[in-house]
C-alpha positions as CSV (number, residue, x, y, z in Angstrom):
1,M,57.4,-84.2,5.6
2,S,53.8,-82.8,5.4
3,K,52.4,-80.4,7.9
4,N,50.0,-83.1,9.3
5,S,52.9,-85.6,9.6
6,W,55.1,-83.1,11.4
7,S,52.2,-82.3,13.8
8,Y,51.7,-85.9,14.7
9,T,55.4,-86.5,15.0
10,W,56.2,-83.9,17.6
11,K,53.1,-84.7,19.6
12,I,54.0,-88.4,19.7
13,F,57.5,-87.3,20.7
14,T,56.1,-85.1,23.5
15,I,54.0,-88.0,24.8
16,L,56.9,-90.4,24.8
17,I,59.3,-87.9,26.5
18,M,56.7,-87.0,29.1
19,L,56.1,-90.6,29.9
20,Y,59.8,-91.1,30.3
21,V,59.9,-88.1,32.7
22,I,57.0,-89.3,34.8
23,M,58.4,-92.8,35.0
24,G,61.9,-91.5,35.7
25,G,60.6,-89.0,38.2
26,L,58.8,-91.6,40.2
27,L,61.0,-94.7,39.8
28,F,64.6,-93.7,39.0
29,E,67.1,-93.4,41.8
30,V,67.7,-90.0,43.4
31,P,70.3,-89.0,46.0
32,E,69.2,-89.1,49.7
33,L,69.6,-85.6,50.8
34,P,68.8,-84.2,54.3
35,V,65.5,-82.6,54.9
36,I,64.1,-82.8,51.3
37,E,64.8,-86.6,51.0
38,Q,62.6,-88.2,48.3
39,T,60.7,-84.9,47.7
40,I,63.6,-83.9,45.4
41,R,61.7,-85.8,42.7
42,N,59.4,-82.8,42.5
43,I,62.2,-80.9,40.7
44,Y,61.2,-82.7,37.5
45,F,57.7,-81.4,37.8
46,H,57.8,-78.1,39.7
47,V,60.7,-76.6,37.8
48,G,59.6,-77.9,34.5
49,M,56.2,-76.2,34.9
50,W,57.8,-72.9,35.6
51,F,60.0,-73.2,32.5
52,A,56.9,-74.0,30.5
53,M,55.1,-71.0,32.0
54,I,57.9,-68.6,31.2
55,F,58.3,-70.0,27.6
56,I,54.6,-69.7,26.7
57,L,54.3,-66.3,28.3
58,F,57.3,-65.2,26.3
59,M,55.5,-66.4,23.1
60,G,52.6,-64.3,24.2
61,F,55.0,-61.4,24.4
62,I,56.1,-62.1,20.9
63,F,52.5,-62.4,19.6
64,S,51.7,-59.0,21.2
65,L,54.6,-57.4,19.4
66,L,53.5,-58.9,16.1
67,Y,49.9,-57.6,16.7
68,L,51.1,-54.1,17.3
69,R,53.2,-54.2,14.2
70,R,50.6,-55.8,11.8
71,F,47.3,-55.4,13.7
72,R,46.0,-58.8,12.7
73,A,43.3,-60.3,14.9
74,R,44.9,-63.8,15.0
75,Y,47.9,-62.4,16.8
76,D,45.7,-61.0,19.5
77,I,43.9,-64.4,19.8
78,M,47.2,-66.2,20.0
79,A,48.5,-63.8,22.6
80,N,45.4,-64.3,24.7
81,A,45.6,-68.1,24.4
82,A,49.3,-67.9,25.5
83,V,48.3,-66.0,28.7
84,K,45.6,-68.5,29.5
85,T,48.0,-71.4,29.0
86,G,50.7,-69.7,30.9
87,L,48.5,-69.0,33.9
88,V,47.5,-72.7,34.0
89,F,51.2,-73.7,34.3
90,G,51.9,-70.9,36.7
91,F,49.2,-72.1,39.1
92,L,50.5,-75.7,38.7
93,G,54.0,-74.4,39.5
94,I,52.7,-72.6,42.6
95,I,50.7,-75.6,43.8
96,T,53.6,-78.0,43.4
97,G,55.9,-75.5,45.0
98,M,53.6,-75.1,48.0
99,I,53.4,-78.8,48.5
100,W,57.2,-79.0,48.4
101,A,57.5,-76.1,50.8
102,Q,55.3,-77.8,53.3
103,Y,57.6,-80.8,53.4
104,T,60.9,-78.9,53.4
105,W,60.1,-75.6,55.2
106,G,57.2,-76.7,57.3
107,A,54.8,-74.2,55.7
108,Y,52.9,-73.9,52.4
109,W,54.1,-70.3,52.0
110,V,56.9,-68.2,53.6
111,N,57.8,-64.6,53.3
112,D,60.5,-65.1,50.6
113,P,61.4,-62.7,47.7
114,K,61.4,-65.5,45.2
115,L,57.9,-66.8,46.2
116,N,56.5,-63.3,46.6
117,G,57.9,-62.3,43.2
118,A,56.2,-65.4,41.6
119,A,52.9,-64.4,43.2
120,V,53.2,-60.8,41.9
121,G,54.0,-62.1,38.4
122,I,50.9,-64.3,38.4
123,L,48.8,-61.4,39.7
124,V,50.1,-59.1,36.9
125,Y,48.7,-61.5,34.3
126,L,45.5,-62.0,36.2
127,A,45.1,-58.2,35.8
128,Y,45.4,-58.7,32.1
129,V,42.4,-61.1,32.1
130,V,40.4,-58.4,34.0
131,L,41.5,-55.8,31.5
132,R,40.4,-57.8,28.5
133,A,37.0,-58.4,30.1
134,S,36.5,-54.7,30.9
135,V,36.8,-53.5,27.3
136,E,34.0,-54.2,24.9
137,D,35.4,-52.8,21.6
138,G,37.3,-55.5,20.0
139,E,40.0,-53.5,18.3
140,K,40.6,-51.2,21.3
141,R,40.7,-54.3,23.6
142,A,43.3,-56.0,21.4
143,R,45.6,-52.9,21.3
144,L,45.3,-52.2,25.1
145,A,45.9,-55.9,25.8
146,A,48.9,-56.1,23.6
147,V,50.6,-53.1,25.2
148,Y,49.8,-54.3,28.7
149,K,51.1,-57.8,27.9
150,I,54.4,-56.5,26.8
151,F,54.9,-54.6,30.1
152,A,53.4,-57.6,32.0
153,F,56.1,-59.9,30.7
154,V,58.9,-57.5,31.6
155,I,57.4,-56.9,35.1
156,M,57.0,-60.7,35.6
157,F,60.6,-61.3,34.6
158,I,61.9,-58.6,36.9
159,F,60.0,-60.0,39.9
160,I,60.8,-63.6,39.2
161,M,64.4,-63.4,38.0
162,I,66.0,-60.1,38.9
163,L,64.6,-58.7,42.2
164,P,65.0,-62.0,44.2
165,R,68.7,-62.1,43.2
166,L,69.1,-58.5,44.3
167,A,67.4,-59.2,47.6
168,G,69.8,-62.0,48.3
169,A,68.1,-63.1,51.5
170,S,66.1,-66.0,50.1
171,I,65.9,-69.6,51.1
172,H,64.6,-70.6,47.7
173,P,67.1,-72.4,45.5
174,G,68.1,-70.5,42.4
175,V,68.6,-67.0,43.8
176,D,72.4,-67.0,43.6
177,G,72.4,-68.7,40.2
178,N,70.6,-71.7,38.8
179,P,71.4,-74.6,41.1
180,A,69.3,-77.1,39.1
181,L,71.1,-76.2,35.9
182,A,74.7,-75.8,37.2
183,T,77.0,-78.8,36.7
184,G,78.0,-79.2,40.3
185,D,74.6,-78.7,41.8
186,L,72.5,-81.4,40.3
187,D,73.4,-85.0,40.9
188,S,74.5,-86.7,37.6
189,S,71.8,-89.4,38.1
190,M,69.1,-86.7,38.0
191,R,70.3,-84.9,34.9
192,K,69.1,-87.7,32.6
193,V,65.6,-86.9,33.7
194,F,65.8,-83.2,34.6
195,Y,66.8,-82.0,31.2
196,P,64.3,-84.1,29.2
197,A,61.7,-82.8,31.8
198,I,62.3,-79.2,30.8
199,L,61.9,-80.0,27.2
200,A,58.8,-82.2,27.8
201,W,57.0,-79.5,29.8
202,I,57.8,-76.8,27.2
203,L,56.5,-79.0,24.4
204,F,53.5,-79.9,26.4
205,S,52.7,-76.2,27.1
206,W,52.9,-75.5,23.4
207,W,50.5,-78.3,22.7
208,I,48.0,-77.0,25.2
209,F,48.4,-73.5,23.7
210,T,47.5,-74.8,20.2
211,I,44.4,-76.3,21.6
212,V,43.3,-73.2,23.5
213,Y,44.1,-71.1,20.4
214,R,41.9,-73.2,18.2
215,I,39.1,-73.1,20.7
216,D,39.4,-69.3,21.0
217,R,39.5,-68.8,17.2
218,F,36.4,-70.9,16.7
219,T,34.6,-69.0,19.5
220,E,35.6,-65.7,17.9
221,K,34.2,-66.8,14.5
222,L,31.1,-68.0,16.1
223,N,30.6,-64.7,17.9
224,Q,31.1,-62.9,14.7
225,L,28.5,-65.0,12.9
226,N,26.0,-64.4,15.7
227,A,26.7,-60.6,15.6
228,E,26.0,-60.6,11.9
229,R,22.7,-62.4,12.3
230,L,21.6,-59.8,14.8
């Protein structure tokens, strides 16, 4: 299979599985649970977006390591594109979570270690954007950004996955394990949509990343041409 054929194949697969998730999330039967009721359908979107964010930011972590090892500009561009994409899915995850919280907890935000940890994780990556914008020298910017991004991913992981579990006193699902992934915690009728949803959102995040990367690479080449003309 050629490179172009493979590119079209996985993108078509992503579209099909995403359509299945959207239709299943809106139309398939879900258990009638107290308090959350039909809002449980948001699990296919909210949780999937967070998985996509963590996946694409992890890829940014890998690209940063590759840059520090080989010092090739394309790895810096890829890492930056990964952060941009990850932040989009992070904000989408927070927005869908806030809407869900309003229905279940009566407030868009509560003082909860899981929620606060997610906010800190996003802020850490927003600081990365500020750091890149504050350094003019391209090579210096790339090295500082790569080092910062490595620590940023570790910090985000600690605040999202580790500290909330150590705190214990959280009303957010997933602190004492992974309820949505455990066999006894997710209704069997929902698993046929939930697991494809995780895959769909991850594939979709990678697709968005490739688009952002191509745009950034083109912009970088255009800036270089303009600099040479001057």
